[in-house]
N, C-alpha and C positions, 0 to 999 in steps of 0.2 A: 204713198198713195198711188193707186193704179186706176186708170180710166177704163170702164167697161164699155165695149162697143154696143151701140144701140141701133138696130136696123130701123127702128121707128123714127130716129132723128137724123139719119144719114141721107141728106138730100140727093147725093150722087147715086147711091144705091136705089133709092126710091124711084128716081128717074128711069134707071135701067129696068126696074121691075115693071113700071108702067108701060114702057115700050114693049116688053115681052108680053104683058097682059093684053095690049092692043093686038099683037100678032095672034095670041091664043083666041081672043074673041073673034077676030076676023076669020080664022080657020074654022071656027064653030058657026060661022055665018050669022053672027048676031051683032047688034050695035054695041060699040065699046065705050062705056062711060069714061074709061081711061083717057080717051082722046080729049074730052072736055076738061078733065082734071089737069092734063098736061098744059092745055091752053090757058087755064085759069091761074095756075100756080108757077108755071115755068116760062112765062113770058113777062116782058116789062123790065123794070129796074128795081124790083123789090129786094129786100134783104135776103130772102130765100134764093132768088135768082142769082144774086151776087155770090152767095156761098156755093151754089150749084156749079157756077162757072169755074170755081177753083177745082172741083172734082173733075169737071169736064177737061180742064187743061191737063191734069195728070194723065187721064186716059188717052188723050190725043197725042201725047209726047212719048215716043219710045225710041230706044237705041240712040239716045243723045249722049254727048260727052259727059264726063264726070263733073266738070266745071259747070256745064249748063244745068245738069241735074241738081247740083247743089244750089245754083241760083234760083231754079224753079221752086224748090221746096222752101227756101228762105223767103222768096217773094210772096208765095202763097200764104205763108204764116203771117207776114207783115200785113197783107191785104185783109186777112181774116180778122185781124185785131181792130180793123176800122168799121166792121159791121156791128150794128146795134144788136146786142144779144137778146134784149127783151123783145124787140120787134121780131127778130128771127124765131125766137121760141114760140111766140104767138102764131106766126105764120105756119110753122111746122105742126102745131097743134091742129090748126084748121085743115091742113093738108091731110093729116091722118084721119081726122073726123070725116072728111069728104070721101076718102078711100073706103073707110069703114061702112059708109052708107050704101056702098055699091058692091063691095066684095068682103068675103070672110078674111079677116086680117091674117089669121094663122096660115091659111092656104095661100094668100097673096105673098106673104113673106117667105114662103117655103120654096118659091121659084128659084132655081139655080142661076147665078150670075157669074159669068166668066171672070170678071175682074173684081170679084168680091174682096180678095185679100188686100190689094192696094187701096180700095175704097174704104175698107175698115181701118187700115193703117192711117190714112189721112184723117179720118174722123177722129181717131184717138189722139193724133198729134195736135189737131186743132183744138180739141176739148182740153188737152193738157195745158195749152197756152192760155186758156180762159180760167183754169182752176185757181182758186184762192189758196189752196194748200200746195205744198211742195210735192211734185210728182216724182215717183221712183225714177231715177236717171236711167236705169237699165230698160225701163218701159219705153222711154223716149228714144233711146238708142235702137231698140228692136224695131220700133215703128218707122223711124227714119231710114233704117237699113232696108226695110221692106220697100219703101217708096223709091229709094235710090236704085235698088236692084230692078224694080219695075221700069224705071226711067232709062236705065243704062243697059239693061239686059245682061248685067255682069254681077258676079258675087262681090260683096262688099266686106272690107275689113272693119269689124266692129270697133276696134280700138281707134281707127282713123275717123270713123263716124262720131265716136265719142269726142275726139279732139275738135272736130268741126262744130259740134254742139257747144263746146266750151267757148270757142271763138264767137259763135253766134250769140250766145247768151250774154257775153261780156258787153255787147252793144245795147242791151236793154236796160230797163229800170232796175232799181235796187233789189226788189223782190226776186226778179229773175236772175240777177247776178248772184244772189244767195244760192241759187240752185247750182250755178257754176262751181262754187266752192264745195257744195255737197258732192258734186261729181268728182272733184279733185280729191276730196277726202276718201271717197270710195275707191278711187284709183290708187291712192296711197295705201289704204288699208288692205287692198288685195295682195300687197307685198309685205306689209308690216301689220301685224294683228292688233297691236296696242300702242296708242299714242303716248308719248312722253309728255310731262307737264309743259316743257318748253315748246313742243310741237303744237299742243293745244292752244298755247298762248299766241303763237304766231298765226295760227289758223283763225283765231278769234280776231286778231288785229286785221287780217286780210278782210274778213267779213264786215267788220265795222268801218273799214276804210274804202269800201268798194267804189264810192263816189268821188274819191280824190286820188288822181293818178300821182300827184306830187307827194302826198302823204304815203301812198303805197311804196313809191320809190325810196323815200326816206327810211321807211320801216325796213325794207329789204336791205338797204345799204348798212343800216345800223346792225341788223342781224348778221350780215356778212362779216362786218368788222369784228363783232363779238365772237363769231365762230372761228374766224381766222386766228384770233388771239388764243382761244381755247385750245384749238388743234396744235398750235405752236407750243403752247405751255405744256400740254400733255405729252407732246413729242419729246420733251426733255426727260421724261420719266421712262421712255421706251428703251429697252436694251438692244433689241434687234436692229442692226444697222440698215438692213433692207427696208424694214417697216418705217424706219426714221426717214429714209430718202423718199419713200412714197408719200409720207405725210407732208413732207416739205413741198412736194409737187402739188399735193391737194391744196395746201395753203396758198401757193402761188396762183392756182387756178381760180381762187375766190376773188373776184374783181367786182367793184361797185357798178351799179347800173348807171349808165351815162344819162345826162339830163334829156337828151333827145331820143332816148329809148323807152319803150313801153314795158311795164311789168307784165309778165305773162305767167301762165300756170307752171311753166318750167322753173321759174324762180321759187315758187312756193314749194314745189317738189324737191328742188335742190336743197333748200333750207331744211326741210323735213329729213332728208337723207343725211345731211351733215350732222344734224343732232343725233341721228341714229349712230353715226360713226363715232361721235364724241362719247356716247353711252358705251359703245364697245371698247373704246380706248380706256375708259375708266375702269373696266373690268380686268384689264391686263395687269 
């Protein structure tokens, strides 16, 4: 699922357009209805104003450090989840209705805005977090990358952005955690085109156990133990001495997750790759 940007629902963009409309009306020496619209809809403590402040914060912060940029995006998403969506939807409807009563909407929304790209990216990211369906992970990565580049004034590595998204989603509720594993699955499938039955099984276990760190750790350790035995058993059938030595080193590297350690996406990827290795050994 992808979220389509809507100019009509982007409170940050509408604010910028109203400001530009005031300037245009003033230059044309006529009273500007946009002034009253701004006062009526962009003041106070309404849901619409609360959301607008998120857009405003993005525009006011530039050339910040990578860590601060990450913190800004994360905090904005968290705050947005506390805004009543039904109330916000109603207030946006009334805002557009008021603008329409004074201006031609097509002409109003055709005005160019300098920071259109980050405003659109933030809208899409916020809407994605409200969506009931699982959103395309690449869509999330693209929009977060845009925001981080705006905030830091530096190019971003999309793989690193994807990793921070995984970490971020792991803190949320079960539905959002499912997206984490969808991201991981796509990450793995970019290297391996088809999952083995064992890989599908462990992925399913990860998804169904997202709410229990203890169960996840037990699952990982059980898989590690199973894979270690499989690799050592298959090693006995290998004739090449160099390959045998390397496989013994691989087996030694498979160590259980300690009780004080958290299961991460790397553990899942490792298990997937070990199963790929076992499959290759069986072909020899």
